[in-house]
Structures are given as structure tokens and as C-alpha cells.
ZADRENRO-580081 format. One record per residue: residue number from 0; residue in three letters; x, y, z of N, C-alpha, C in turn. Coordinates in Angstrom, 2 decimals, decimal comma. Example, Ala and Ser with C-alpha at 12.3 -4.5 7.8 and 13.67 -1.06 7.14 Angstrom:
2
REC num residuo     n_x     n_y     n_z    ca_x    ca_y    ca_z     c_x     c_y     c_z
REC   0     Ala   13,19   -5,69    7,80   12,30   -4,50    7,80   13,20   -3,30    7,80
REC   1     Ser   12,85   -2,25    7,08   13,67   -1,06    7,14   12,90    0,03    7,87
***
This chain:
168
REC num residuo     n_x     n_y     n_z    ca_x    ca_y    ca_z     c_x     c_y     c_z
REC   0     Met  333,05   14,82   52,07  332,06   15,41   52,95  332,26   16,92   52,96
REC   1     Lys  331,20   17,65   52,70  331,24   19,11   52,79  330,92   19,50   54,22
REC   2     Asn  331,55   20,55   54,67  331,28   21,05   56,02  330,82   22,49   55,96
REC   3     Ile  330,07   22,86   56,96  329,67   24,24   57,15  330,45   24,74   58,36
REC   4     Thr  331,18   25,81   58,17  332,03   26,31   59,24  331,52   27,65   59,74
REC   5     Asn  331,43   27,79   61,01  331,11   29,05   61,66  332,46   29,68   62,01
REC   6     Val  332,90   30,64   61,22  334,23   31,22   61,36  334,42   31,87   62,72
REC   7     Gly  333,41   32,58   63,20  333,55   33,27   64,48  333,80   32,34   65,65
REC   8     Asn  333,19   31,20   65,67  333,33   30,28   66,79  334,16   29,04   66,42
REC   9     Ala  334,63   28,96   65,19  335,44   27,84   64,71  334,75   26,49   64,91
REC  10     Ile  333,45   26,46   64,65  332,70   25,22   64,75  332,48   24,69   63,34
REC  11     Thr  332,71   23,42   63,15  332,48   22,79   61,86  331,33   21,81   62,02
REC  12     Ile  330,34   21,96   61,16  329,17   21,10   61,20  329,02   20,43   59,85
REC  13     Arg  328,72   19,17   59,86  328,53   18,41   58,63  327,40   19,03   57,82
REC  14     Ser  327,58   19,11   56,52  326,57   19,69   55,63  325,30   18,84   55,67
REC  15     Pro  324,14   19,48   55,68  322,89   18,71   55,65  322,68   17,98   54,32
REC  16     Phe  323,47   18,30   53,31  323,35   17,64   52,02  324,29   16,45   51,88
REC  17     Asp  325,17   16,28   52,85  326,10   15,16   52,81  325,32   13,85   52,93
REC  18     Gly  325,57   12,94   52,05  324,90   11,65   52,10  323,68   11,54   51,20
REC  19     Leu  323,21   12,67   50,66  322,09   12,58   49,72  322,55   11,88   48,45
REC  20     Gln  321,65   11,18   47,84  321,97   10,45   46,62  321,64   11,28   45,37
REC  21     Met  321,92   12,59   45,46  321,65   13,48   44,33  322,50   14,73   44,51
REC  22     Pro  322,69   15,50   43,45  323,44   16,74   43,59  322,73   17,71   44,54
REC  23     Glu  323,52   18,39   45,35  322,99   19,39   46,28  322,14   20,44   45,57
REC  24     Ala  322,61   20,89   44,40  321,88   21,91   43,65  320,49   21,42   43,24
REC  25     Leu  320,37   20,14   42,90  319,07   19,59   42,52  318,13   19,56   43,72
REC  26     Ala  318,63   19,17   44,88  317,80   19,16   46,09  317,33   20,58   46,42
REC  27     Cys  318,22   21,55   46,31  317,83   22,95   46,58  316,81   23,44   45,56
REC  28     Gln  317,02   23,11   44,29  316,07   23,51   43,25  314,70   22,91   43,54
REC  29     Phe  314,66   21,65   43,91  313,39   20,99   44,20  312,69   21,64   45,39
REC  30     Phe  313,43   21,89   46,47  312,81   22,53   47,64  312,22   23,89   47,28
REC  31     Gly  313,00   24,69   46,56  312,52   26,02   46,19  311,33   25,96   45,26
REC  32     Phe  311,40   25,09   44,27  310,32   24,97   43,30  309,05   24,47   43,98
REC  33     Phe  309,18   23,45   44,83  308,01   22,89   45,52  307,38   23,94   46,43
REC  34     Ala  308,20   24,68   47,17  307,67   25,71   48,08  306,92   26,77   47,29
REC  35     Arg  307,48   27,21   46,19  306,82   28,23   45,37  305,52   27,68   44,78
REC  36     Phe  305,55   26,43   44,33  304,37   25,80   43,75  303,26   25,69   44,80
REC  37     Glu  303,61   25,32   45,99  302,61   25,21   47,06  302,03   26,59   47,40
REC  38     Phe  302,85   27,61   47,39  302,37   28,98   47,56  301,34   29,30   46,47
REC  39     Val  301,66   28,93   45,23  300,77   29,19   44,10  299,43   28,50   44,31
REC  40     Leu  299,46   27,26   44,75  298,20   26,54   44,98  297,32   27,30   45,97
REC  41     Lys  297,90   27,78   47,05  297,13   28,52   48,04  296,59   29,82   47,44
REC  42     Glu  297,44   30,54   46,73  297,03   31,81   46,10  295,91   31,60   45,07
REC  43     Glu  295,91   30,45   44,41  294,93   30,15   43,38  293,66   29,50   43,95
REC  44     Gly  293,57   29,44   45,28  292,34   28,96   45,91  292,30   27,49   46,26
REC  45     Phe  293,39   26,79   46,07  293,44   25,38   46,45  293,84   25,28   47,92
REC  46     Leu  292,87   25,61   48,78  293,11   25,63   50,24  292,33   24,51   50,91
REC  47     Glu  292,98   23,86   51,87  292,29   22,86   52,70  291,17   23,57   53,43
REC  48     Lys  290,06   22,93   53,52  288,92   23,51   54,23  288,83   22,93   55,64
REC  49     Gly  288,33   23,74   56,56  288,06   23,27   57,90  289,25   23,24   58,85
REC  50     Ile  290,36   23,89   58,46  291,51   23,97   59,37  291,83   25,45   59,59
REC  51     Pro  292,39   25,78   60,75  292,58   27,20   61,10  293,85   27,84   60,54
REC  52     Tyr  294,43   27,27   59,48  295,62   27,85   58,87  295,60   27,55   57,37
REC  53     Ala  296,38   28,29   56,63  296,41   28,11   55,17  297,29   26,91   54,82
REC  54     Ser  296,70   25,93   54,18  297,42   24,74   53,75  296,92   24,36   52,36
REC  55     Ala  297,85   24,06   51,47  297,48   23,72   50,10  296,68   22,42   50,05
REC  56     Asp  295,62   22,43   49,28  294,78   21,24   49,09  295,28   20,51   47,84
REC  57     Trp  296,29   19,69   48,02  296,91   18,97   46,92  295,95   17,96   46,28
REC  58     Asp  295,10   17,33   47,08  294,17   16,35   46,53  293,20   17,01   45,56
REC  59     Arg  292,65   18,15   45,96  291,72   18,86   45,08  292,44   19,35   43,82
REC  60     Phe  293,67   19,85   44,01  294,44   20,28   42,84  294,70   19,11   41,90
REC  61     Ala  295,07   17,95   42,43  295,37   16,79   41,60  294,15   16,37   40,79
REC  62     Lys  292,98   16,37   41,42  291,74   16,03   40,70  291,48   17,04   39,58
REC  63     Asp  291,68   18,31   39,89  291,48   19,36   38,90  292,49   19,23   37,77
REC  64     Ala  293,75   19,06   38,09  294,79   18,96   37,07  294,57   17,77   36,15
REC  65     Ala  294,03   16,70   36,69  293,78   15,51   35,88  292,78   15,79   34,76
REC  66     Thr  291,99   16,86   34,90  291,00   17,19   33,87  291,58   18,04   32,74
REC  67     Trp  292,66   18,79   33,01  293,19   19,68   31,96  294,63   19,41   31,55
REC  68     Leu  295,37   18,65   32,32  296,77   18,39   31,97  296,82   17,42   30,79
REC  69     Lys  297,42   17,86   29,71  297,53   17,05   28,49  298,93   16,44   28,44
REC  70     Ile  298,96   15,12   28,39  300,23   14,40   28,40  300,38   13,68   27,06
REC  71     Glu  301,42   14,06   26,32  301,68   13,42   25,04  302,35   12,07   25,25
REC  72     Glu  301,84   11,07   24,55  302,44    9,74   24,59  303,90    9,84   24,15
REC  73     Gly  304,78    9,22   24,90  306,20    9,23   24,56  306,96   10,45   25,05
REC  74     Ser  306,27   11,41   25,68  306,95   12,63   26,16  307,69   12,36   27,47
REC  75     Asp  308,58   13,28   27,81  309,29   13,18   29,09  308,33   13,23   30,27
REC  76     Val  307,28   14,03   30,14  306,28   14,14   31,22  305,53   12,82   31,36
REC  77     Asn  305,20   12,19   30,25  304,54   10,89   30,29  305,44    9,87   30,98
REC  78     Ala  306,71    9,88   30,64  307,66    8,97   31,28  307,78    9,25   32,78
REC  79     Ala  307,76   10,53   33,15  307,84   10,90   34,57  306,62   10,40   35,33
REC  80     Ile  305,43   10,59   34,77  304,21   10,12   35,42  304,24    8,59   35,56
REC  81     Ser  304,68    7,92   34,52  304,78    6,47   34,58  305,74    6,02   35,67
REC  82     Tyr  306,90    6,66   35,74  307,88    6,28   36,77  307,32    6,52   38,17
REC  83     Leu  306,71    7,68   38,39  306,17    8,00   39,71  305,06    7,02   40,12
REC  84     Asn  304,33    6,50   39,15  303,28    5,52   39,43  303,81    4,10   39,58
REC  85     Glu  304,76    3,73   38,74  305,27    2,36   38,75  306,34    2,12   39,80
REC  86     Glu  307,08    3,17   40,14  308,15    3,08   41,15  307,96    4,17   42,18
REC  87     Pro  306,81    4,21   42,84  306,50    5,34   43,73  307,45    5,43   44,92
REC  88     Pro  307,60    6,65   45,44  308,43    6,79   46,63  307,81    5,99   47,77
REC  89     Gln  308,66    5,40   48,56  308,20    4,61   49,68  307,92    5,50   50,89
REC  90     Val  307,41    4,89   51,94  307,10    5,61   53,18  307,95    5,02   54,30
REC  91     Gln  308,55    5,90   55,09  309,37    5,44   56,20  308,48    5,13   57,40
REC  92     Thr  308,69    3,96   58,00  307,90    3,52   59,15  308,53    4,03   60,45
REC  93     Pro  307,80    3,93   61,57  308,39    4,31   62,86  309,62    3,47   63,24
REC  94     Glu  309,77    2,33   62,60  310,94    1,47   62,84  312,09    1,83   61,90
REC  95     Phe  311,93    2,92   61,13  312,92    3,42   60,18  313,18    2,44   59,03
REC  96     Lys  312,15    1,69   58,69  312,20    0,84   57,51  311,40    1,55   56,43
REC  97     Trp  311,55    1,10   55,22  310,84    1,71   54,09  309,85    0,72   53,53
REC  98     Glu  308,61    1,18   53,34  307,55    0,33   52,82  306,91    0,96   51,60
REC  99     Arg  306,47    0,10   50,73  305,72    0,56   49,57  304,26    0,74   50,00
REC 100     Lys  303,70    1,89   49,73  302,31    2,19   50,06  301,61    2,68   48,80
REC 101     Ala  300,32    2,39   48,73  299,54    2,83   47,58  299,48    4,36   47,53
REC 102     Leu  299,45    4,88   46,32  299,30    6,32   46,12  297,82    6,67   46,12
REC 103     Gly  297,50    7,88   46,59  296,13    8,35   46,57  295,74    8,84   45,19
REC 104     Gly  294,46    8,81   44,90  293,95    9,31   43,63  293,45    8,18   42,75
REC 105     Lys  292,71    8,58   41,72  292,14    7,59   40,80  292,89    7,53   39,48
REC 106     Thr  293,32    8,67   38,97  293,99    8,70   37,67  295,51    8,66   37,85
REC 107     Ala  296,19    8,38   36,76  297,66    8,35   36,80  298,22    9,71   37,20
REC 108     Thr  297,59   10,79   36,73  298,04   12,14   37,07  297,85   12,41   38,57
REC 109     Glu  296,68   12,07   39,10  296,44   12,27   40,54  297,45   11,49   41,36
REC 110     Lys  297,68   10,25   41,00  298,62    9,41   41,75  300,04    9,97   41,66
REC 111     Ala  300,42   10,43   40,48  301,76   10,99   40,31  301,94   12,25   41,15
REC 112     Leu  300,90   13,10   41,22  301,00   14,30   42,06  301,04   13,94   43,54
REC 113     His  300,41   12,85   43,93  300,55   12,37   45,30  301,99   11,91   45,54
REC 114     Ala  302,57   11,24   44,55  303,96   10,81   44,66  304,91   12,00   44,82
REC 115     Val  304,62   13,10   44,12  305,46   14,31   44,22  305,49   14,79   45,67
REC 116     Arg  304,34   14,81   46,33  304,29   15,23   47,74  305,10   14,28   48,60
REC 117     Arg  305,02   13,01   48,31  305,77   12,03   49,10  307,27   12,20   48,88
REC 118     Val  307,67   12,51   47,66  309,10   12,78   47,39  309,55   13,96   48,25
REC 119     Arg  308,75   15,01   48,26  309,07   16,18   49,08  309,14   15,82   50,56
REC 120     Asn  308,15   15,09   51,04  308,15   14,72   52,46  309,35   13,87   52,83
REC 121     Asn  309,69   12,89   52,01  310,83   12,03   52,30  312,13   12,82   52,33
REC 122     Leu  312,28   13,72   51,39  313,50   14,51   51,31  313,56   15,54   52,44
REC 123     Phe  312,46   16,24   52,66  312,44   17,32   53,64  312,47   16,80   55,08
REC 124     His  311,75   15,75   55,36  311,65   15,26   56,73  312,72   14,24   57,09
REC 125     Gly  313,64   14,02   56,21  314,77   13,16   56,53  314,56   11,72   56,12
REC 126     Gly  315,61   10,97   56,28  315,57    9,57   55,90  316,24    9,31   54,57
REC 127     Lys  316,50   10,35   53,80  317,13   10,18   52,50  318,65   10,33   52,57
REC 128     His  319,19   10,33   53,78  320,64   10,41   53,95  321,24    9,04   54,19
REC 129     Thr  320,44    8,01   54,02  320,93    6,65   54,19  320,85    5,96   52,83
REC 130     Pro  321,79    5,10   52,55  321,83    4,48   51,21  320,86    3,30   51,07
REC 131     His  319,58    3,50   51,33  318,62    2,41   51,20  318,08    2,30   49,77
REC 132     Ser  318,16    3,37   49,02  317,65    3,36   47,64  318,76    2,93   46,69
REC 133     Pro  318,37    2,27   45,60  319,38    1,96   44,58  319,99    3,25   44,03
REC 134     Pro  321,23    3,22   43,59  321,86    4,42   43,04  321,00    5,05   41,93
REC 135     Gly  320,82    6,35   42,02  320,09    7,10   41,02  318,60    7,21   41,26
REC 136     Arg  318,04    6,38   42,13  316,59    6,37   42,32  316,07    7,68   42,91
REC 137     Asp  316,67    8,16   43,98  316,18    9,39   44,61  316,29   10,57   43,64
REC 138     Glu  317,38   10,64   42,91  317,55   11,70   41,92  316,47   11,59   40,84
REC 139     Gln  316,18   10,38   40,38  315,15   10,17   39,36  313,78   10,61   39,87
REC 140     Leu  313,46   10,30   41,12  312,18   10,70   41,69  312,05   12,23   41,73
REC 141     Val  313,13   12,91   42,11  313,11   14,37   42,17  312,98   14,96   40,76
REC 142     Arg  313,73   14,44   39,82  313,66   14,96   38,44  312,26   14,74   37,84
REC 143     Cys  311,68   13,58   38,08  310,32   13,31   37,57  309,31   14,26   38,22
REC 144     Ser  309,48   14,51   39,50  308,59   15,43   40,21  308,67   16,83   39,61
REC 145     Leu  309,88   17,30   39,36  310,06   18,62   38,75  309,44   18,69   37,35
REC 146     Leu  309,60   17,64   36,57  309,00   17,61   35,23  307,48   17,74   35,31
REC 147     Leu  306,86   17,02   36,23  305,40   17,06   36,34  304,92   18,42   36,83
REC 148     Leu  305,56   18,98   37,84  305,16   20,30   38,33  305,35   21,37   37,26
REC 149     Thr  306,43   21,27   36,52  306,68   22,23   35,43  305,61   22,12   34,36
REC 150     Ala  305,21   20,90   34,02  304,14   20,71   33,03  302,84   21,35   33,51
REC 151     Cys  302,56   21,24   34,79  301,35   21,88   35,33  301,40   23,39   35,14
REC 152     Leu  302,56   23,98   35,38  302,70   25,43   35,19  302,60   25,81   33,72
REC 153     Glu  303,23   25,00   32,86  303,22   25,31   31,43  301,83   25,26   30,83
REC 154     Gln  300,96   24,43   31,39  299,64   24,23   30,80  298,52   24,96   31,53
REC 155     Asn  298,85   25,74   32,52  297,81   26,47   33,25  298,26   27,92   33,41
REC 156     Asp  297,64   28,81   32,66  298,04   30,22   32,65  297,95   30,86   34,03
REC 157     Gly  296,90   30,55   34,79  296,73   31,14   36,13  297,83   30,72   37,07
REC 158     Leu  298,12   29,43   37,09  299,20   28,94   37,97  300,53   29,57   37,58
REC 159     Arg  300,80   29,59   36,28  302,09   30,12   35,80  302,23   31,60   36,14
REC 160     Ala  301,17   32,38   35,94  301,23   33,82   36,21  301,50   34,07   37,70
REC 161     Thr  300,86   33,32   38,55  301,09   33,48   39,99  302,50   33,04   40,35
REC 162     Phe  302,97   31,95   39,76  304,32   31,46   40,03  305,37   32,49   39,63
REC 163     Glu  305,12   33,18   38,51  306,11   34,11   37,97  306,00   35,53   38,51
REC 164     Gln  304,93   35,85   39,23  304,81   37,21   39,71  305,96   37,52   40,68
REC 165     Ser  306,42   38,76   40,61  307,59   39,13   41,41  307,22   39,84   42,70
REC 166     Glu  306,01   40,37   42,81  305,61   41,06   44,02  304,48   40,31   44,70
REC 167     Phe  304,58   40,20   46,01  303,56   39,46   46,76  302,98   40,33   47,83
***
């Protein structure tokens, strides 16, 4: 167990990464990458309509991406999309149980991008610190999510340019 220590007050607090079924660095990479990607979606005009704050419109982006994202048969990205569709992240119920729920979208790409959001929600909002998943599953979901988001950036010049810009 890793601890975070406040030297001035000599308080030791359990690390928020303790108990995750994946390397801490991978969880941090995913959080940072997802946050930056969501920023890019908003900057590129994928904004939810009718709400009084800026929120990325993932559903509209997924529909759009399904029209231009080229997935080669047998590629790592194809395998990632298949895994996210065939073994989608579950949803935690108010009783703290995990249930399989259908993914939104019509195409495999749309559904996989919905799964990416669910991976983020499950990891960010908690519940992934308990050993309910088989070993390696949570890490596989995160790695597949990163592969798909990276493919979106690689195949869309506008998204990539906004993602890579250094001044905001």
C-alpha cells in the first residue's frame, strides 16, 4: 500500500490509487488523456446544446467519428473496438452491484466510444477499488480506450492539432 504523507502535520493517508487493478501511471495517463480529449471536443464544436455550461457532446462526436474513422481488420484498434463492444464496462447500481448495460449508438465505433466514457466514469467516480473484475480486465478496458481515442486523433487533423496546441 502506498501512502501520501503530509510532512508538516505528520498525517498519512492511503493513496487513492491503492487497490486499483492497473498501474498507477496508466490510470494517470488515462485521466490526463481523456480530460485533454474532452477539451478538444469542446474546442472543435462538439458541445451539448441547451445547457448553460460547456459540456462535450460525445454522442454527436461518436456519430461523426463513425463516418471517418478507418479501422483496419486485424489492427490493434479493431481489437480494442471489439473488446469494448463484446466486454463492455459495467454500470454500478445504487446497491453497489455491477450490471451489464447496453451501450449507446448504432455502429461498433459509436458503441465503443460510449464504452470509453463509461470506463472513465467508473474509474473517476469510484468503484474500481474493489476486486469485482477479473484480473487484468480494468487495465484492458483502459488500454483499449486509449487506443481508440489515439486513433481518433491520428485520423482527424483538426482534433490532433487542437490536442497538440501548447497555448490556450
